[in-house]
N, C-alpha and C positions, 0 to 999 in steps of 0.2 A: 473713284472706282479702286484707281492704281494704290491709293494712299491707304484702301482699307486693306488691300491685298497685303501688301509691305508691313503692316501692323500685322498681320495673321500669320505671315512667314517670321517676323520676329520673335512672335509669341511662341509660333513652335519650334524655334532654335534655342530660345531661352528654356522652355520645357525639357527639352531633348538634352542638351547642357546641363540643365536642374537632376535629370533623371540620372545622368550618366555620374556625376559628381556624388548622388545618393549613393549608387551601384557600387562605387570605388571606395567611398568612406565606410560603408557596410561590410566590406568584404572582410575586414578584421574579425567583426562580428558574427561572420556567418556559422561559426562553430558552435557559439552561443543561441542561435537563432535555429540551427537544423538539429534532425536527430542523431542520437550517439552513435558513433560508430559501434560501440560494446566492448565486451571483451570475450565472447562466445562466438559460436561459428552461426546460429541463430540469428544473433542480434546482426552480425556481419551481412548476412544474408537479407537480413530487412531492410538494412542502411541502404545496400546496393539494389534491391528494388525500387525502394524510396525515390532513390538517385534516378532510376532508369525510368520510372514513372513520370515524375518531375522534368526530366529534359522533354520527353515526349510532351507533354503538357505545354512547355515552355514553347517546342519549335512548332506546335499545333497554334500557338496563340502569336507568334511573329509570323507565321505564314497567314493567319486569317486575318488580323489587324494591319499587318504588309498589303494584304489586298483591298483592304475596305480604304485606308488612306491613300492607297494610290489610286483607286477609282475616284474617291472622292475630289482628290486635285486634280485628275487628270480630264473628270468629265463634269465639271461645275459648269453651271449655266454661264458664267462670264465668259467662256470660250465659245459660246454658241453652242454646247453639247446640247440635244434634245433628248428625253427620257426614253429609253426602249417603251416597247408597248404589248412585247410578247406577256403570256398568262401563265403560260406552261413549256416545259421541254425534256421528255421523256430522257434525255441523255444526262440532264442536271441532276432530274430525281434519282435516276439510278447511281450516280456519282457519289450524291449525297448521303445515301442508303449502303451503300456499299463500302465506299472507305472509312464511313465511323466503325463498321461493323469488323471491317479487319483490322483495323486500330485497336478495338477492345478485345480481340481474338490475340493479337501480340502482348497485349497487355496482361491477358488472364491467365498465358502458359506459366510465365515466370512467376506469377502470384499465386497460383495453384502448387507449383512446387514446392514454394515457401512455406505455405499453409501446411499442405500434406507435413513436411518436415517439422512443423512447430506441433502437428498433434501425435507424433511419433513417439509415444511414452514408453513403449515396450523396450525390455532389453536393460531395463534399471538395473545401477549397482547397488542402490540403497533408496528406500521409500521414505519421507517426511509430510506428516499433517500438519496443515496449517488452518487453524482455526481462530475465525475472527470474532472477538469481544469488541464489546462499547467498554473501552477504549482503547484496545492490546490485544496482542497476538498471541496465541500459545502453539506450541511447536513440540510435537510428538515425533521422536523416532521410533519407526516400525520395526522393531528387530524381534523376531519370536526368539533367538536364543535367549533374550532377557524378558520374555514377557511384554516386550514395549514397554519399558521400565522408564526410561529417559523422556521425560515430559518436562516444560515451565514454559513460564510466560515471558513476555518481553513487552517490557513498560516506558514508556517514552520518560526519560530521565533528565530532559533540559531543566534547567534551573527554573524556579518559580520568577526569580529576580527576571531573568531574561524574559520569561513570556510577557510579562506587566511592563516591560520599559524600565525596571529601575536599576537596571546594569548593561553594559555594553554587550552586543549578541556577538557569538561566535559565528564562524563558517558553516559549524553545522547546526544551527538554529533549528529546533524543532525536530532535528535528525537524530538525537540521541537517545539510545535505550541501556536501560540496565543489564540485559542478556542479549547477546549476539547471539544469533542462528550460524552455527557453524557446520560447515561441508568440506569436503575435500576436492583438491585439485584432480583433475582426468578423469574422473569418474561420472557415471550418468545418474544424476539424483532426479527422483521423480517426486514432486510435490503434487498430494493430494488436497484441494482448498476446498473450504467447507465454513460456516459461520455458525453461531451458538444463536444470535438475537435479530438481525439486522442484514442486511445487503452488505458487504464490504467489497474489497478489490484490492488484492496482494499484486504489486507491481515493482519490479526492480530494474530500474531503465538500462543500467549497464548487460543486463543479462538478455534483454530483448524481448522478454514475457511479462503478460499481464493476465489475471485469470478474476472472474469473478467469485466472491464466496458467498454463497447462498446456503441460506439455514436448510437442512434435511436435504441438501443435491452436495454431490463431490463432483468437483471440476479436476483436470487434470492438466498438468504442466511439467515440462522436464528441463534441464541445465546442466551443461560440460563448461565447467571453467577451467582454463588454463594456467591463467595468472593468479598467485594469491595475491590477496589484498581484502580490503573491506570495501563492500558494497553498500551504497544507501536507495532507499525507495519509499513509497508511500503508500497510503489506503487513498485510493483514485475513486471512492463512490462516497457521496454524500451521507454519511451513516448516522448524522446526529451531530448535536452541538459540539463538541469535541473531535470534529472528524479529522482538523488537522494536526492531532495529538497523539495519531496511532502511527508513528513511522517505522520503517522496515531497514536492519541491519544485519546482513549478512558476511559473515568472515570467512573467507576460502583460507584454506589452511593448505601446506604440503600433506601429499598422502602419509607419509609416517608419523608427522606431527600430529595429523587428524586420528589418527588410530590412538595414539599413545592418549592424545585428549578424552577421546570417547571412552575409553578403557576404565580411566580413572572417575570421569564423571558415571559411567554404569556403575562401578565398586562403591564411590561415595553415597550415590542415591539407594542401592541396596542396604548399606549400612544406616543411610538414612531413616529407612522405613522400616526397618528392624527398630529402632528406638522409639517410634509409635505407642509402644508397649511402658514405656518407662514414665515416671510419675517428675513432673516438673516442678520446682520451686517457684513461689510467687515472684521472685525478681526474675528468673528466667521466663516465666509467662509475661510479666510487664515489659521486659526489651523486646522480646521477638512482638510481641502485641503493637506495640508502639511501632514499632518497623512496619508491619502489614498495615495497621492501620493507615498511617500516613502515605502507604503505596495505593490500597485500594478503596480507602471510605473516605478519606479528608478532601477530597473533590467535590464531594456532595455533602457529608456533613460538617465540615470546615473542621480544621485543625484543632479550635477550642471545644468541638461538640455540641456548638448551639445549633449547626443544621441552617436551612434556609427555609423556612414556613412559606406556605405549606406542602412544598412539592417535597423535601428534604426533611425530614421531622428530627428533632435535637436529639442527641445521645443523652446530653446532662440533665438530669434529674427524670429521664425519661420512663414511662411504665414497662415499658420492656428492658431496659438497662437495670431496673432496680427490682422486678419481678422474678418468676422462676427462672432459675437460669436452663432447664431443657427448652423452654418456652424461646429463650433467647438465642439458644443452640439451633432450633430447628428452623426457625426465623431465618438466620445468617445462611444455613446450610441450602434451605428451599426456597428462600426470596420470596416475594409476595407477587403473585400473579397479577397483571393490569397496572403494576405501578414500577419507578425507577428501582425499585430494589431488586437487585439482581439475585439469581439462586448461586452461592460461592462455592457450594459443595462441590463443583466439578473444575473449580479455579485454583482453591487452595487445598492443602494436604490438613490431615487431621491436626497435626502440632499447631500449623498457622491459624485453622479454626478456633482451637481452643485457649490458644494466644491472644486472638484478637478481643474474642467474647470476652474474657479474663480482663483485658486492659480496658473494653469499655465498661465493665463493671465496676473497675477500682478506679477509674480517672475521671476527670471534669466533675469533681465534687461527687461524683459515687462511691459508695465503699459498701457494698453489700457483703464483703466478707467471705465468701463461697470460691470455691477452687474448680476451673473447668480443666478437664486432662484431655490430651489426645484420645484415648481410650474411651472416654466419654463420646467424642464424636464418633467414633468408627461403632459404638452400642446404636447410639440413634440412628446411624446411617442403615446396619443392619436389622432396624427393627425392633433393639432388644428395650 
């Protein structure tokens, strides 16, 4: 019996030493495993709340398991201790009901305060609509002075060579986009989160905020960022086969720099919209169409236009691409309900729509010979 007891003690000591070594070796990696402190007041409140609850749970665990191990060790049968025979204790019942209730109340008070602060979206300095698509984000600055003019899509720009392990991955693998969302420092920015097709989720860890993007609904969140910089996030809802391919990049600029950027973007956008009435040459349509096709169409219809039958039909030699031009434009604008073909009328502007249709009708061996102009798209969208 004594030999067995010694073996048990040695195993217990070895276990304790092993756990201590593990804790010491993991201390350096604690920051990687823990929540980020973040760069906003809300993110810091969330971190502090997390650590408070964590320490309370650790204290409870140490106390409960400490009493458990002490009881097992000091009341073992080998010492001649006999098990108690009582079946109930009013004091004990009251204790293990009241004490956990008090602990929960202590946890609930700071948690409620943080939650209330997170949902306080009033008093914003600016508002931005965030709309999720498969698989990209659309950002629209809601500014009545400019008729909500500034709107753009943000699409993942990680090279395909990295995705398919044909080149070395950089530090921002799957976290690069072609257009950053830009916001100013020290201003309260309200985000209106929604989706066009399926449920997505907009999440930026350094801001300490995340909200579901649900079709037909508007969810709100807000942030005030004090430090300029680039902050990255991802969609955290399993929204389809390319779920991992819709990152979020927010660039926070000093206030004066943001104001100058915003004014220049609005001015450029107004000029660009005025140009929709102009007639583009074949070369201009082909150049822009190739870019649009590579960004929005090639992932399904392939870069060579051959598609992946039967889900993604080929563009090369298809009845649509060599058929009536207006039918082709309508299909791209309105999509095909019940299929993977999205409605791009809300995603692309008239020049992009005209150019990508023109490109499809004059590439991949197709050579229809007609022209598609931005004004044609505008007329079809207006039912003319």
